[in-house]
N, C-alpha and C positions, 0 to 999 in steps of 0.2 A: 635280299640278297642269301645267296647261299656262301657255305663256306666248305674250301675244300682243304682238306691235310694230304700231306703225300712224305711218306714213312719207308724206310729199308733197313733192313738186319747189319750189323757191323761187319758182319762177313763175306755180305752180300746174297746169301741164302733166297733173301725173297724180297721183294715191295709189294707195299701196299698204296692203294688210293682211295679215302674215303671223304664221302660229300654229305651234309647235310643242307639237303634241295628242300626245305619248308618252302620259304616265301616264292621258290621260283614253282616249285608245283601251284602253288597258291594261287600264283600271277595267272598260268595256265587257265585255272579254271576261273580267273574273272574276265581273261578276255576271251574265253571259247565257250563257256559256259556248259563245263560237262556234266554229265551224270555221275555221280559215285563210281560206277564203273570205268568211265570214260578217264576222271579222277585218277584211278589208279594206273590205269593201263599210257596213258600219256603220261605223266607223273614216274613211272618207270623206265619210259623211254628216252625224258627228258635227262634224265638223272643219269642213264647208263651214257648216253649220247655224251651229255659234260664231263665224264670221267672219263670218257676216250680220249674226247676234245683235249684234254690239258695234258694227255700223251704226247702229241704233236709236238716238234720239235722247235719251229718257225712263228713268229708272228701273225705270217699272211695264211699257213694253211688254215685249212679247216675239215670238216668231218660231217659226213651226212649218214645218218642212219635211218636207213626204210627197209620198215615191214610192211609185206604186202600180201598180206592175208587175207582168207576167201571169208574173216566171219562178219559179221555185221558193223564193227568199228569201222570199214571200209580202209583201210589201210594207216600207218601211221608215219608220219617222215620228219627227223628232229636233225639241226644243225648246229655243230657250236665249234666254237673257235679256241685255241692255245690256251687260254685264257680260263676253260669252259664256261662261257660265255652263251646261252643255248637259248633257241628258241622249236618250237615243235606245230604240228596239226595234226589231225586225223579226219576222215572223210567222214565219219560221221561223230560229232565229239559230244551226241546227246543219247545216243542210245543206251538203255538200262535192261539187265539181264536177272534172273534170280542167282540168288547167292549157288557158287559150286559145292560137290558132296562136302565139302568139308567146312560148308559152311561162310564161306570167306568170298570177297568180291571176284568175279570171274572174268578174269582177267585174261585167260587161255581161249576162252569162248567167243571174247571181244573180238579178238586179233584172228582165232580159226588157223588154219591149216595153211601151208605155201611155201613161201621164202622169204628171206630179207638180205639184203645188200651194207657194207659199208663201204662208203666212198671215202677217200681223201686227196685232198687239192693241198700239193706243197710245192708247188711252183713247177713242177714236173711238166713235160709235154702230153703225157697222159695223166689222169687221173689214175688210184691205184682203188681199182672193186676188189674186195671181196666178198662174194656169192656165197652164202648157206642156206638151208634149210630150217624153216621153224621145226625147232622139237618138240615144244612144250608151247609155248605162247605168251610164258608168262614176263618173259623179256629176260627174267636171268640167266635162266638156263640155257636160252639160247645167244647171248654173248658169249659167256661160258664156251659154250657149241663152236661157235666163231673161232674164238682164240685158238681152240686147240686144233679146229682144222683147218683154219688160212694162215693163222702165223705158228704155228707149232707153239707154243708159248702155255703149259698146263698153270690153269688160271682157274679161278674160285670167284663169281660173282654172285653178291646178295643183293635185294632192290625191295624198298618197303615202299609203301602210301597208304597211311592211316586218315579217313575220312570224317568227317562229322555227317550230321542229317543229315543239312544241308549241302551235301558234296562238297563242300571246299575241304580243302586239304590242313589235319591236325597234324601231322607230321609226315615227314618222308626222307630219305637218305638211301644211300650204297656205297658197297665197297666194290674194288675190283682187287684181289691179290693174287700175285703171282711169285712161279717158281723160276726162281734163275736160274742158266745153264750151271750145270757142278752142285747143283743140291744136290747133297747125300742123302743116305735111305732114314738116317738119325733125324736130320732135322723134317726131310718128309714127315715123318710118325708124328712131332712133335706139334708141326702146320695143323695135322690132319684132327689131333685133341684138341689144338685150342679153340678150332670150329668148333665144332661141338660145346663150347664154353660161351660163346657171343650171344645174348639176347638177338630178338627178332631187331630189327634194321630199322622199322617203322617205329618201334619202343623207345631204342636207344637214340634216335633223332631228335627225341623229345627233350631231353637229357641235357642240361646245360654243358655239362662235362665229357659228352658224346667222343666227340674225338680222344679224349685221353684214354677214354674206357673201349672202344675198338682197337686202339693200337697196341695197347698194354695187352688187350685177352689175346688176340690174334698175335701177337707177339712174345706169349710169355715164356720164358725161357732161352731166349736172344737178346745180345743185346742189340739195341737202336738208335736209329737217330728220325729225328722228326724232323724233315729238312726243308721244308717247303709248309706254308698257310697263306691261301689267300681266298679272296670273296671272288664271286661270282654270282651272275646277276639273268633273268630272264631278259633278253636283248635282242629285238628284230633291228635288222641294218637296212630296212628298206627306205629307199629315196624315190622324191619326185623324177628326176632323172633313171633310176633305175626304172619307175613305171613307165617313161617316154622309151627308151630303151626294147622296153617288150614290147610295145605298140608297134613301131617303128618294127619289130622283129617279124609281125604279122603279114607284113607285104603289101604291097599296093594295091590289090586283087579287096583283100579283108578292110585295108581301113578306107575306102573308096566308097565302100559297100555302109561303112556308119557313119562316116561325111552327107551319104544320102538322105538318111534318115535324119538331117538337118536337126539333131537335139545332142546335149551334153551327154561325155558319157564317162561313168564311176568307174573307177577299178577300185578294189577290195584286197591289201592284204592278207592273204591267206595265214602268217603266223600272229601278228598284230592285230589285226581289224582295220588298220588303217583305211582314210579311204583318200583316193585325191580324184578331183573331177577335173574333163577337159575338155574347152568351147570345143564346138565348131572351125574354129578357125586357126587354134591349137595344133587340132586335130589335120587340119590342109598343111599346117609348118611340120606337121608329122613325116604328112604323106609327101612331099616335096626333098624333107631328109633321105627318106626309102625309096624314093626315083632315084638320085643321086647317087646313092650307095651301089644300084645296079653298073 
């Protein structure tokens, strides 16, 4: 279980989204067997997607964060709902890299160069898609760049994951701080000074009063209100029906070839590793459905 805290300054100068995501990242490690580097990489992306997801307005909205870098991670994709419940996976969750030049986990090396996109499903005919270049591969800097270039919103994003020796997550969290329209120079300078005071996110996320520390530090010098706090989870929404629909979408030719092998077919969810098995008779029924849809 993660915890999201949302706060805003009384004068509307800035808003803040903060999350302790330790349990979410630990669950991702359990499911995918991530290496230390990939626990950090996938954990940062999951936290970012969760924070961005909780900015959505409606219960049926969802957000997809997809990093398509050329690094050995093979891409990272995370999906969040409007409450910050999130799921994610990587092309290769097991790769391990030497520490970077700063002696830290080489997330940027794992992600590589390339681009990433943010897709928002909001019930519109076409989803909103914002495309952005990967500026560092460290995830947080890339999210900051996305908000600046795609949504024209001055934003600071910070993400952190601290790993145990066995690659499990010791602590994880992140925040997104945004300046609102009309913020004056004095307020901006105060926010900039406050950013220098905040401890590392992975460090503060391990503390029992992490939300109080982050909000009071970043909003030092402002009157502010914590207007919302709620729990979020690593949560997959896969179902047998969705697996069936995926098989039907393959079309008659591929389903016929699968049936000709005369053996059960097993599918695995890439987000939660849950398996679904289909008998030959069930595949035949899905083939009939596919034919009737034509």
